[in-house]
C-alpha positions in Angstrom: 86.0 -55.2 39.8 86.7 -57.7 42.6 84.3 -60.5 43.3 83.4 -61.5 46.8 83.3 -65.3 47.2 79.9 -66.7 47.9 80.0 -68.6 51.2 77.0 -70.8 50.6 78.9 -74.1 50.6 77.1 -76.8 52.6 80.3 -77.2 54.7 80.4 -73.6 55.8 77.6 -73.4 58.4 76.9 -70.2 60.2 79.3 -68.1 58.1 76.6 -65.7 56.8 77.9 -62.9 59.1 81.3 -63.2 57.6 79.8 -62.9 54.1 77.9 -59.8 55.2 81.2 -58.3 56.6 83.1 -59.0 53.4 80.3 -57.4 51.4 80.5 -54.3 53.7 84.3 -54.1 53.3 84.1 -54.3 49.5 81.4 -51.6 49.3 83.3 -49.1 51.3 85.3 -46.8 49.0 88.3 -44.8 49.9 90.5 -42.4 48.0 93.6 -43.5 49.8 93.7 -40.5 52.2 95.1 -40.5 54.7 97.7 -43.2 54.2 98.1 -45.7 57.0 100.2 -48.6 58.3 99.1 -51.7 60.2 101.7 -53.4 62.3 101.8 -56.3 64.7 103.4 -55.7 68.1 104.9 -58.7 69.7 103.6 -60.0 73.1 105.6 -58.9 76.1 105.5 -59.9 79.7 103.0 -57.2 80.6 101.0 -56.9 77.4 99.4 -59.4 74.9 100.0 -59.4 71.2 98.6 -56.2 69.7 97.9 -54.5 66.4 98.7 -50.8 65.8 97.1 -48.8 63.1 99.0 -45.6 62.3 97.5 -42.9 60.1 99.4 -39.9 58.6 97.3 -37.0 59.8 99.7 -34.0 59.5 97.9 -30.7 60.0 95.1 -32.2 62.1 94.8 -31.3 65.8 93.4 -33.7 68.4 90.1 -31.8 68.5 89.7 -32.3 64.7 90.1 -36.1 65.0 87.5 -38.6 66.2 88.1 -42.3 66.9 85.1 -44.5 67.7 83.8 -48.1 67.6 80.5 -48.5 65.8 79.0 -52.0 65.2 82.3 -53.9 65.2 84.0 -51.2 63.1 86.8 -48.9 64.1 85.9 -45.5 62.6 88.5 -42.8 62.4 87.3 -39.4 61.2 89.1 -36.1 60.6 87.4 -32.8 60.0 89.4 -29.6 59.3 87.8 -26.2 59.2 88.9 -23.5 56.7 90.4 -20.4 58.3 88.3 -17.6 56.8 90.7 -14.9 58.2 93.6 -16.0 56.0 94.2 -14.7 52.5 96.1 -17.2 50.4 98.3 -16.2 47.4 98.7 -19.9 46.7 96.9 -22.8 48.4 98.4 -26.2 48.0 97.3 -27.6 51.3 93.6 -28.0 51.4 91.5 -28.4 54.5 90.2 -32.0 54.1 87.7 -34.3 55.7 88.3 -38.1 55.9 86.8 -41.2 57.3 88.7 -44.5 57.5 86.8 -47.7 58.6 88.4 -50.9 59.8 86.3 -54.0 60.4 87.0 -55.6 63.8 86.8 -59.3 64.6 84.6 -60.3 67.5 86.3 -59.6 70.8 88.8 -57.2 69.4 89.5 -54.4 71.9 90.6 -50.8 71.2 93.2 -50.0 73.8 93.7 -46.3 73.0 94.8 -43.7 70.6 97.8 -41.4 70.5 98.7 -38.4 68.3 102.3 -37.5 68.0 104.3 -35.7 65.2 101.4 -35.8 62.8 100.8 -39.6 63.2 97.7 -41.0 64.9 98.3 -44.4 66.4 95.4 -46.7 67.5 96.3 -49.8 69.5 94.1 -52.9 69.4 94.4 -56.1 71.5 94.0 -59.4 69.7 91.8 -61.8 71.7 93.5 -65.0 72.7 91.5 -67.8 71.2 90.2 -70.3 73.7 91.0 -73.9 72.7 87.9 -75.9 73.7 87.2 -79.5 72.9 83.8 -80.7 73.8 82.7 -84.3 73.6 79.3 -84.9 72.1 77.5 -87.9 73.4 75.8 -90.1 70.9 72.4 -91.4 72.0 71.4 -94.9 71.0 67.8 -95.1 69.8 66.8 -98.6 69.0 
């Protein structure tokens, strides 16, 4: 059993949302299906740095897959229907349902999804962090 660190240090102010996100991630269970990759795509002249999530969804059609963003989570679902007209002598490939959830950082943008050769790819844009330095004036109260 993995333990989620408690973020109640007096030096970590306003991180309660991160603690809730970590708790949500550790509670989600998955059987490892479908397998997936996450890769970083380098910045080009026309596109910012991106992430690509690729899931192996052989046997699923585009209509049986659903990609959505729900409360800062990328949710990918697959639902296959059994073909009642077929009579199997041996059935080693089952019709399966799945749901994969990925927690997204604030500002993360889903650019699109593509299904090709049994692989579903979802591209995400990483937000460029804004470097802001703000001077805080100190009031003198005598």
